[in-house]
N, C-alpha and C positions, 0 to 999 in steps of 0.2 A: 393643378389637378383638382377636379371637382369632387366635392363630398357628395356621395350618392344619397345618403340619408337627408341631407339638407335640400338637395334637388327634389326629392320626393315630397318633403314637407312643403316646399315652396309651391309645387304643383298641386298639392292638396288644397291650399288656400286659393290660388289663382292658376287655373289651367294654362299651361304654356310657360309659366314663370320658371319652372325647373329647367326646361329646355333652354330658355333664355340665359339662365345662370350658367349652363354648360357651354355656352358660346354658339348655340344653334339659334340664331336670331330669327331667321325666316321660319324655321320649324316651330319655334315658340309662338310666333305671331299667327301662323296658320292654325295651330292648335287652339289659341285663344279665340280667334274668329270662329272656328268650328264650334267651340264651346258656347259662344253666344248664340249661334244658330240652333244648336241642339237644345239649349235651355229655353229658347223662344218656342221651339216646337213643343217642348214639354208643357208650356203654358196652355197651348191650344189643344193638345191631345194628351190629357193628363196621365193616364195609366201607361200607355205605350211610350209616350214621351219621357216619362219619369224613368222607366226601365232603360231606355236608350241613353238618357243623360247620365244615369248611374254607371252604366258600362263604359261610356265615353270618359267619364271622370276617373274611374279606376284605371282604364287603359292609359290615360294621360300620366297618372302617377307612376305606373309601372314603367312606362316609356322614359320618363325623366330619370328614374332610378337606374335603368339599364344604360341609358346614354351616359350618365355620370360614371358608371363603372367602366365603360369602354374608354373614357378619357382619363 
């Protein structure tokens, strides 16, 4: 059984790691790749990219927490 708080903390530091911890390997990998793309966009389009990156990062943490609670 996955610890929801630990999954959220892991995803706080590295997007997708919380999902990986919960056993969703493909989901975690896709979230990590998506984060790389989103953060790269944030470099080239600073204001809008930063907002999108922040929302993506928070959604990743919430998803890891929810996924751990389901398992």
